[in-house]
N, C-alpha and C positions, 0 to 999 in steps of 0.2 A: 665369687661375689659375697660380700658380707651379708649376713642374715638380717642386719638392721635396715638394709636398703630394700629388702623384698616387699614391704607393705606400701612403699612409695607409690607404685603405679595404681594400686587400688585407691589410695587416698586421692590421688589426682583425678581418677575417674569419677569418684564421689563428688569431688569439688566441681568438676566440669558438668556432671549431671545436675548438681544443685544449681549451678549457674544458668544451665539451659531452661531448668524449670522456672527459675526466677525471671528469666527473659521472657519466656512464654507467658507467664503470669502478668508481667508488666505490659507486654503487647495487648493482652486481653483487656486489662483495665484501661489502657490508652484508647483502645477501640470503643470501649463502652462510653468513655468520656466524650468522644467525638461523635457518636452516632446515637441520637435520641431514640430512634426506633429500637435499637438493641437494648438500650437501657430499660425502656418499658417492657420489653420481652423478658429481660432478665428479672425484672421486678415481679411480673406475672408468675414466672416459674418458681421464684422464692416464696412468694405469698401462698402459692398452690401447695408447695411441699410442706412448708412450715404449718399451714392450716390443716391440711390432711393428716399430718403427723399428730398434731395436737388433739384434733377432734377424734382421731382413731383411738389414741390412748385414753381419752376421756369416755368414750362411748362403747368401747369393745366389751362384749359379754352381756350388755344390757340393751343394745340397740343393733338389730341385725344389719341395717343398711351400712353401718360403720364398723362391722365386726371384722372384716378382712381389710388388708391394705389396698386391694384392687377396688373394692366397693367404696372405701374412704376417698381414694383419689378421684374416682368418677363422681360421686356425689358432691364432693367439694368443688370440682370444676363447674358442675351445674350450678352450684350455689353462687359462685363467683359471678357468673354472666347471665343466670337466668332466674335466680332467686332459689329459695329452699324448696327442694322436691321431697326430701325426707328430713323431718324435724328432729333435732337432738333432744334427748330426755334429761341429761344432766345440766347442772347450772353452768359448770365450765364449758360444756359443749355449746350451750346457747349463747354464752358470752363470745366464744370464738366465732360462732355464726354471725353474730351481730357486727363483729370486727371485719369478718370476710365480706359481708354484704356492703358495708361502707367502703371498704378498699376496692371492691370489684367495680362499684360505680365510679370512683375516681380513676382507676386504671382504664376503664372503657373510655372515658372522657379524654384522657391523655392519649390513648391510642387513636381515637378519632381526629384529635387535633394534630398529632403526628403525621398521619396519612395526608391530612389537608395541607400541612405545611410542605410535605414531600411534593405534592401535585403542584403547589405554588412554585416551589423551587424549580421543578421541571420546566414549567411554563416560562420562568425567567431565563432558564438555560437555553430554550428555543429561541428567545430573543437575543441572548448573549452570543456574540460571535468573536472569534479570536482572529480570523483572517478572511477577507472577502474582497472581491473586485467591485468597485463602485466609483462613480464620478458624477459630478454635477448635483450632488446631494447637499443636505443641511446637516451641519454638525452643531450640537448643543453640548457645551462644556459645563460640567457640574450639574447638579440636580436639586430641586426643591419643588414644593408644591406649585410654584409658579410655572413649572415646566408643562404641567397638564393643560392649562388654557393656552399656552404658547403652541403646542401641538395641534390643538383644536383649531387655532386661527390659521396656521400654515397648511393644514389639511382640510380647510373648510370646503364645503360643497361647491362653492362658487369658484374655487381654484381649479382650473381645468387641467393644468399640467402639474400635478402634485409631485413634489421631490421626496425621496426617501430621507428619513431622519436618523441620524446616528447619535446616540447619547454616550458621552464619555463620563464615567463616574467610578470612583474607587470602591463603592459599596453598592453593587447592582441589587442586593436584597433590599435596599431602601427605596428602590424605585417600584412603586405600585401602580402599574398601568391598567386601565380598564381592558376588559376582554375585546378582542377584534370583532366578535360577532355582535356585541352590545354597542360598540362605537367604532364605525369604519374609519374614523380618523386616525385610530391607532394601528391601521395596517401600515406596513413598510416602516416600522419603528424598531431599531436595532440598538443593542447595548454593547459597548466595548468597555471592559473592566480596566481601570488604570487611573493614573493621575494625569489630567490634562497638561500639566507643566512638563511632562515627560515627552521627549521628542519621539522615542519609540512608540509610545501609545498613540501619538498624533499620527504618525505614519501608518499604524495599524488601522486607524479610522479613516484613512485616505484623505486626510485634511488638505494636502496640496491639490487634490483634484475636486475638492468641494466647490459648491457654488457660493455658499456663505458659511461663516462660523459665528455662533452667538455664544458668548461667555456670560453665564449667570454668575452673580456674586455668591460666593460660597458662604452661607450664613454661619457655618460651623467655625469659621475663622474670626468671627466677631469684627472688631474694629480693624483687623488686619486683612479683611477680605480683599481690598483693593490690591494688596501686595501680592496675593496669589493671582489675581486677574493680570496684574502687570507681567509676572513670570509667564503666565500662559500666552499672553500676547507676544513676548519675545521668542518663546519656543516656536510659536506658529510661524513667525517671520523668519526664523532660522531655517525652517525646512520648506518654506514656500519661496521658491526662486523662479525667475522668468516673467514673461509678460502677463500671463494669465495667473492671477492670484485671487483667492477667496476674499470676499468682503468680510471684515472682522467687526462685528458689533458687540459692544460690552456693556454690562450693567455696572454702573458706578455706585459705590456706596457712600464715598465722600466727594462732594463736587470740587474740593480742593486738589484732588488727584487727577483731575482731567488732563492737565498739561503731562503729567507722567505717563498717563495711558496713551495719549497721542504719541509721545516719543517712543513708547514700547511698540507701537505699530497698530494701535485700534484705528479703524476708519470712522466709526461712529460710536458715540458715547451716550448712553441713556441713564439719567438719574431719575428714579421715580420720585424721590422727595422734591427735586427741583421742579419736575414737570407738574407734581401735584400742587405746589405752592403757586406757581404761575397760573394754573388753572383756577385755583381759588381766588386769585387777584382779578383774573378776567371776569369771573361770574359775580364778584362783588361789585364791579363797575357796571357790567352789562348782564342783567338777569337772563337766565336760560342758556348761557353759552356752553354750559357742560353738555347739553343735549347735542349742540353742534359738533363739539369735539369728539363726543362718544360715537356719533354717526361716521365721522371721518376715520376713526381708529378701529372701527368694527369691520372684520371681514366677514361678510354675510350676503345672502341673496337680497337683492334690491336695496342694498346699503351703498351710498356714494362713498368713494374713496379716492385717494390721491395716488397717481401712478407716474412713474418717469418713463418716457418713451423716446428712444433715440431718433433724432431728426432724419427722416429719409431724404434721399437725393432730390425728390421732387419739390421739397420746401426749402431747399438751400437758397440763400440769397434773398428771401422774403422777410419782411419785418413782422413784428409782433401783431400788429393791428391786422394786417392782411390775413395772417394765419388764423387769428382768432375769429375773424369774420367767416372764414371758410368752414370752421367748426360750428359756428352759430347757426349757419344756414342748413345744417343737417340735424333735424330734430325728429326723425321719423320712427325710430326704434330705440331699443335699450342701449345700443352701442353709441348713442349720441353722447358727446361729452363737451366740457368747457376747457378752454386753454387758460390757465391762470398764471402761468410763469415760464421762465426759462432757466434751466440749470446749465451753468457755463464754468466747468472746472470746479473750483471751490466756491464760486460766486453764484448765489441764488437771486435771480430777478423776478420777484413776485408782483404781478399787476404793474408792469413798468409804465411809466407815463410818457406819452408821446413816442419819440424815437429814442428813449434812453437805452433800450436793449440793443439798437442797431439791427442789422440783418442776422438771421441765424446762420451759424457757421457749422462746419463739419466738427463732430464731437459734442455739440450742444445736445441737450435733452429737454423734451417738452414736458412741462409739468401739467397733467391733465386731471380733471375731476370727472369721474365716470362711474356708472353702476356696475360695469363689467371690465374685466382685464382685457386690454386689447392685444390680441395675438398678432405677431408679425407676418403671419401667413395671409392676412386678409387686408384689403385696402382700408386706409384710414377713413373714418366716418366724416368726411368733409364734402363740400360742394365746390368744385368738382372733386370726386374721390382721388386719393393719391396712392398709388401702387406702392407696395412695400418694396425695399431694396432686394435685389436678386442675391441669393445666398448659394 
């Protein structure tokens, strides 16, 4: 073997060793960038070492508490987090102490904030789920501050059969939910991380087995928010097949997109701007109407609300006048209610005149005004009472 080739393995080993050290150093810096807690810990160690070294060099020989390295490191640690126990005598030592005092206060605040953020993140992770078995629940796509009152409404105390709520959002850290102990309405609220336009994410949230899906307008999209809502509706309808499908209610940003949302698969479309303008028009003509609508739209104890109730077999073949009289005669308790109309497919017959509605048919729904939600396990509050259909 030629002598010129003998140094080659040593050179390769040195290069490999250097590369390994560089990779380790790169991994360390990458870990520091990702982990705030480690960054604060590294800053504390750095300030401690630099401060102890500086004050030791400035005070040794003249100040016994800083004469040795051990004493210097101990007293600087105490100075960082508890204030000066031993006072420096030199001007440089006092200057370093002032810097260390200010730095210690800042690092203590950062450490406290970091621990608090970790606890909040752990609480979010407890709500965030990747896979679960659930059905007949409520799904909320996208998140905004409007989601908080929505959850309070659907989990109101008056609702006897509360359904779990699953939130689909791509940034779970943006969802700041009240503590369960402070507000029981936020029990049974879970988070699935992801884009609601993604069919995989929708299946993970068990959307095909949901009772209903509500799609909030994504405010981050600006004027294109309805476009994302349309894509979400298409994705929902693509994975929901069969007779039992969840009802899809969406928030509309631009009323001109209602037709596109309906074609995409939305069952109900709500435009807050349109509703607000109509309410303003009504209250301009008839003063005080806002209180009426607020009463009807508020889910709460002793608040009258509108409900849809499937027509039981005992009322089939009867007309609106006869059935409404049966409800009127029952006024003895809070379950008493008024019949205000009939829902027949896509047609809504509110306060029909005479025999315009004809007799009620199978598949019709009664539109009732009541203080409480009528459960299907109890007889209807009519005279005579009507037994619920056997299930």
